[in-house]
C-alpha positions, 0 to 999 in steps of 0.5 A: 155378916148376914145378920148385919146385912139384914139389919141394914136393909131393915133400917133403910126400909124403916127410914124410907117409910118414916121419911115418906110420911114426913114428906107427905104430911109436910107443907111442901107436898101437894094436897091430892085426892079424888072427889065424887060428883054426879058426872064422875070422879074428879082427881085433884092436885093443889099446891101447898108450897111455892117460891115467892113471886110464883103463881100458885097452881090449883089443878083438876087433873084430866080427864075431868068429867064433861060439864064439871067446872070449878072456882077457887075462893081465896085470900091471904091468911091473917090479913084483912083481905076480902075473899077473891074468886079465881075461875078454873080454866082448861090448860097445861100447868107446870110447877117445880117441886124440889129438883123436878118440874111437873106438868099437869094437863087439866082444869085449874087456876093460878093464884097470884104469887105472894112476895113475903117469905112465910106468907100464906094463902087460905083457900077453898076449891068449889066443884060443880056440874050441871046437876048440883050447886058448887061444893067445897072439896074440903068442906068448911076446912080451908086449905093453906099454902105457904110461900118461901124463898128459893133454896139451892138444890145442893143444900136441900139435897145434902140436908135430905141425904144426911138426915136419911143417913142419920135416921138409918143409923139410929134404927140400925143402932137400936137393932144392934142393941137388941141383940147386944151387939157392937152398937157403941160406934153406931151411936156416934155415927147417929149423933154426927150425921144427925148434927150435920143434917139437923143443926148444920144443913137444916138451918141453912135450908131454913135461912134460904127459905125464910131468912132465919137459921132457927125458928124454934124455942126461944125464937119461935114455935116451929116443932120441926126445930124443937123436936130435933132438939129433943131427939138430940138430947136422947142420943146425947144421953145414950152416948154418955151412958154408953161411954167407955166400958159402960153398956146401957141398952135401954138408953138406946131403946129410948133414943130410938123410940124418941126418934120414931116419935119425932119423925111421925110428928107432921113436918113444920107444925107451928112453922114460919108464918107471916102476919099481914095484919101486923106486917110481922111474922115468927120464924121469918124475915118476911 
């Protein structure tokens, strides 16, 4: 009993680490950090995802050193637009991320909300003070922000919850297989929860956000969709090789490794994207 409790706690902790990494590397997580100037340290938060029709907030967080100002150079990604400039001004900036509303006091700019699902901005944030020329916080590398339609909170909550359960089950199954315990029923717990999270509620989130249920092969290039197929195949093989009286712990180990690799691939690589030059996109209805 004690071993089982320890294994479940360990599985949950590993799951939290993996999902936190997924969250922070995904496009819905703001770009945050610090930038050193001659006048002091500037803390910043740049949104990289927003709902269609909502202005995109680009913020320097108080206390902003005296004399420090900034501006944003931006244009729609994959468009023929000229670069536009938005000057940063002091104020209070509010935005929503998932189920919470956050308010930031500081100096910022708001880029006009895009209307197309999977439409993107590319932008640079320049900082200056009295003693130096404007400097891009990210150098020559642009920052990208993608737009989506609103996803109902209950759909997103269930999707995240079931994915969390499936990941915890997967890790727990591997730990049980390591001690040659009763891991077979856990394989099915992993499979069922994973199918619900990745292939039922996942496509629902995708549909609300971008108007399509699936943006992986053969309809698109979204690695998030493609990698869940790979993970599913490994667990299906594990279930098959452990059917009946058969026991094949190596298949569980490989499925566990595949699961970890999948979760350490950053979220939404080659995901839904609208092309303003052609008026079309992949993985989106636009």
